[in-house]
C-alpha positions, 0 to 999 in steps of 0.5 A: 929789553928790561925783561931780558935783563930781568930774567937773567938777573932773577935766574942767576942771582936774586932768585938763585935755585940753590941759594934762594929757592933751595932746589937741587940741594942734594948735588950741591952738598953731594957733587960739590967736592971737586970743581970738575965734578961740580962743572960736569953736573952744572953743565948737564943740568943746564942742558936738561933744564933747557931742553925739558922746558922746551918740550914741557911748556908746549905740551902743557899750553897747547896739549894738556890745557885744552884736553883739561889734564892740566892737574897731571903736570907733575907726573907728565913732567917728571916722565918727560925729564927722565926720557930726556935724561935717558936719551941724552945719556945714550946720545952722548955715550954713542956720539962722544965716548970721552964726554959720557966719561966725564959727565955721564955718571952725573946724568942719571942723578938729574932725574931725581934733581928738583931744580929740573922740575921746578924750573918746569913748573915755574911757568905754570903760574905768574913769574916775578922779576926784579923791577916789579916785572911780572910775566903771566899767562898773557905775556910768557912765551917759550923764548922767555920760558927757554932764556929762564931755564938756561940761565937758571942752569947757568946760576945753578952752576955758579954756585956749584963751582963757588961751593967746590972752590971753597971746599977745595980750599978748605982741605988745605986747612986743618978743621976741628974734628967736631965740624969737619966733613958735612958740618963745615960743608953746611956752614959753607953753604950758609955763607954762600946763601948769605952773599947771595941775599946781597943781589936782593937789593938790585933794581932796575931802572929808576 
């Protein structure tokens, strides 16, 4: 249970991909002008993170590692992620055109989102969690990896929504011309990152 809670806290709060690891900054700043866009991107990223982890984890540990080609993991992972994104785009377009119109435009952008590649690379080394819990090669399994990927995507979505909400609020106020647009977005992002630093003090157990 402690590991379960630690994974959730780490993925969503203490080691958030955007505010702490600074992965996925491009969509964070570029697709957070509206909450609807932020939610669409967040859901798409979460889905791809989960599926990519479910595919890359066994490929690495049960295929690449035994064959001695694990040094090519980045090339393999990028190819797998790009393939997943393409398949998802086609499936959504075929099954639900309305859903595709809502989030389909964000799917191609995920191929170049380093947060997706980052979550798949995390499980190749020891993963430190709150409460001094460490998942190494002996304790890490597909279940833990998938759980972390799912909540990493949820944490990504959470920060995207917070950022979009703040930017929409700022539209109602007059800001000095010198800091309007991208500069005020960067200031807002800095305050969000500072706020998330509070979660670093979270401990598990006594």
